N, C-alpha and C positions, 0 to 999 in steps of 0.2 A: 256707792252704786249709782252710776250715771243714769239719769232719766231724761225723757224728752223735754221736760221743762228746763233742765240744765242747759241743754243744747240751745233751746229758744232764748234763754237769758244771754248766753254768750254771743249768739248771732243777732240779738236785738230784734227778734221777730216773735210771733205767737207760736204756741205749741202746735196749732193746726197747720201753720206754714211749714214747720219742721216735718210733720207727718206727710204733707203733700210732696215735699222734696224727697223724703225717704222712699215714698211709694211711687216715684217717677212721674208725678203730675207735671205735664208740660206747661200748664198755665201759671208759671211762677217766673217773675222777672229775673233775667240772667244775673244781675248783680246780687239780688237776694239769694238766688240759688247758690252762687259762689260762697257767700258768707255762711250759709247753712251747711254746705258740704265741708267747708273748712272747720266749722265747729264740730261736726260729726267726726271728722278725722282726729281733731285735737283731743276730744273727749273719749275717743275709741268707743263710740256708742253702738250698741246692738239692741234690737227690740226685745221687749219682755214677752217672749212667746207664750208663756203660761197665762199672763194676763190677757193677751190677745185671744187665746183659746177660750177663756171663760167669757169674754165680752162677746165673742162670736156665737156663743151658745152651743159649741161643739164639745164632744167628749174629749177629755185630755188624751194625748197620744204619746207613746214612748217610741222613739226611733231606735232602730237596730242596724248597725253597719258592720258587716263581717266579710272576711276575705272570700269565702266560697260557700254558698248556700247548699251546694250539693254535698259538701263535707258533712257527714252525719253528726259530728260534734257541734258544729255551728247551727245546723238545722235543729238539733235538740235544744240548744240554748234559746233559739227563737221561739220554739213551741212552748217552752217553760215560761218565758216572759209573756207570751200571748195568753196563756191560761191565767197567769197572775193578773194581767191587765184586765181580762174579762171579769174576773172575780171582784175587781175594784172599779167597775164601770168605765174602763178605759179601753183603748185599742192600740195596735202597734202598726208601724210602717217599717218595712225591712228593705235594705239595699245591699247589693253585692259589690264589694270594693275591687275584686279581681286581683291582678298581680302587678299592675302598673303603679308604683309608688308615687309618681308625679301626679296622679289623678286623685289621690286620697283626699286632699284638701278640697278640691272642687266638688267631689261627690258628697263629702260630709257637710260642707257649708251649705250646699243646696238642700240637704235634708234638714239642717238646723234652721233654715230660713222659713220652714213650715211651722205650724203651730204645735211645737213639741213641749211636753212636760219635762222630758229628759232624753238623754242619748246614751245608748249602750254601744260600745265600739270595741272591736278587735282590730287594731291598726295594722297597716302593712308598711308604713314608712318609718323612718327613724326620727321624725320630728313632728310633734303635735303642738308646737308652740302657737300655731294659728288658732287653737281652741281657747287661748287665754282670754280673748275678747268675749267669749261666750260663757265660760264657766262660772262667772259671777252671777249670772242670771239663770242659766240652764244647767241642771245637774247632769254631769257626765260621768259615766262609770266604764272603766276598761275591763274587758274580760280576756282571759287566756294570755294576753300580752300586756306588760306594764306600760304606763305612759312615758313619753320622752319629752322633756323640756316644758312640761306643764303639770302643776299639781292637780291630782284627781283621784277619785276612788278607784280601786282595782281589786279584782278577784281573779287570781291566777293559780294554776296548779303547781305542785312541787315537782317541776320538770326534772331537776337534777336527781332528786331522790328516786323518782320513778324510773328513770333510765338506769340508774345504778342498780336498782332492784331487778329490773328485767335482764340486765347483762349478768348480774351475779347469779340469777336463776339458771341461766345457760351454763355458767361455770360449774355450778353445783351438780349439773347433769353430765359433767365430764367434758365439756367443750373448752378448748383452748384457742382455736382459730375462729374468732367471732367477728363477723363483719358488721359494719354500720351502714344502714341505708337511709337516705333522707332526701329532702327537696333542695333546700338551700340553708346554709348557716347564717345568712343575712338576717333571718328573723330570730328573735330571742328564744322562742320555744325550742327550735331545732338546735340552736347554739348551746343552750343549757342542757339539753338531752345528750348532745355530743360530749359535753364535759362530764356528765354523769356516767356515760359509757366508758370514757377513758379512765375515770376515777375508779370504777369497778375493776377494770383490768389491772390498774396499778396496785389496788388493794390486795389483789391475789397474785402479784408478782408476775403478771403476764405482759410480755413486751408488746408495745403498741406497734402495729404495722400499718402505715398510711395506705398501703395497697389494698387494705381491707375496708376502706371508706369509699362509698359510692354515692354521689349526689345527683340531682336532676331527675329524680323519680316522681315527677308530678303527674304523669299519665301512664297509660299502658306501654306506650312506646319507650318512654324514658325509663320506666321501671324494668322493662325487659332488657334494655341496653345496659342498665346499671348491674343487673344480675349477671348478664353475660360477661361483663368486665370482671366481676368478682370471681366467677367460676373459672375464668381463664388464668387467674393468678397462680404462680408457682406456690405450692403449699396452700391450695384453695381452702376457703373456710368450710367448717362443718356446721356452723350456725350463723344466724343473722338476727340483728335487732333492727326493726323498722321504726323510724322515729315519729310517725304519725299515721292516723287512720287512712288518710287519702293515699299516702304512699303504699300502705299495706293492701288496700283495695286494688290499686293499680298493679300490684305485684302478684295478686292471686293467680291469674292465668299462667304466668311464667312458673309459679311454684308447683303447678301440676306435674311438671317434668323435672322437679328438683328433689334431692334428698336432704336439703338443709333443714335443720331445726330452726324454729322461729319464735321470737317474742316480739310484741308490737306495742307501741304507745298509743292507746286509744282503742276502745271497743267499737265495733260497727255491726250493722245488721247482717245476720247470717254467719258471723265469725265463729259462732259455736256450732254451726251446722256443716262447716267444711270438713274435709277429711284429709289430714287431721284437723280438728278444731284448733283455732289459734289462741295461744296464751297471750293475754293482753294486760296492759296497765289501764285500769279503769279510772277515767277522769271525773265521772259523774256530772255530765253537762247539764242534767236537769237541776241539780243543786246549784251549779254556777248561775244558771238562768234565773232561778228563784231568788238567790241572794242579790244578784245585780238588779233585778226588777224591783225587789223590795227596797233596795237602797235608793233607787230613783224616787219611789213613792215617799220614803221617809224624808229625803232631802227636800222634796217639793212641799211636803206637809209641815215639816219643822225646819225651815231654812237656817235657823241659828244654832241648831243642836250639833254637838261634836260627835264624830264617828271615826273609827279607825280607818285610815286611808288605804293602807296596803294590807291585803288579806291573802295569805298563801294557804291553799287548801290541800289537805293530804290526798294521796292517791293510793290505790291498792292493786295488787297483782291477782288476776284471776287465772289460775292454772288450768290449762286444758291438755290437749294431747300433742301439741306441736313441738315440744322440747325433747323429743326422743333422741337417744344417742344411737347413731348409725355405725360408729366405728367399734368393731368388736374388741379392739385393743384397749379401749377405755373402760367401759363397764357395760353390763348387759342392758339391752334396750328394754324399756318397760313403759307401759302407758301411764301418763300422769293423771292422778285423780283431780277432779275439779274442786278447787277450794281457793280461798282468798288469803293473801298476805298483805299486810300494810307496809308502805314504804317507811323507812326510818326506824 
């Protein structure tokens, strides 16, 4: 673990001079600055943010970086981490990564440059190798999506099994023409759920029809356009599986004029109050947040202790009324009772 004294020794200066260079002090001789900067690069030095926090006398802080704070799943994770942080005399700082993959590193490293005890991240890009310089000093925990090109703790849901369960539930209600609605398969959650959807069709000997796959449902306009494409298909679907809560919420206005049966990955506020109420795969974001926050605290408190890196959390299906059968040639329509089934 490289420290400031190691940098000072390599550059043949004092630790105080290293600190001045690192913090942008202009009153350092150019030649000295060059030697220190070269040593910083060679040793891949990053500041010990936890030690800085304690020296400054501030409460330790957990950083949270998620794609979309409006998404109820990520909002619930942040709330759960916030409650845990408060119980442990800590605070949180939350940032929204958005959709631009090229900006992830900039946003995350800006967050890490603050006095963080640890970072919880749901990444949007395909490469988090930039975090390698930080993970030796700052605990990093991934949620919802696994890390790429960097070893780190992660708590993810069983996306494949959940999508399989949601699709199979529609099949059990008599549906054969089942559509898949999503945002983009570039992210692992949607990709894994798409695979689970296809696996369920294959398990029940239902031919896969690419015309029944609609992506781009990130907002109301995109969801309405996706639904319009699906309902214009020859041999239109009778049911639809929505791959995440944001897509489902965007789809709700368009569903008011649709007779499609629906299951969705991810519960959201008022889903049980719609008519019909939406059958969902419950991810339990509160548990995800609690586990991720506790892992940050455990890593910071016991830096040498071994923990399981990859953690896959089970999901369950909450059955409501949206899986009705509308085709009289299949089986009689009946309201679905509200109960839960576990994936797997």
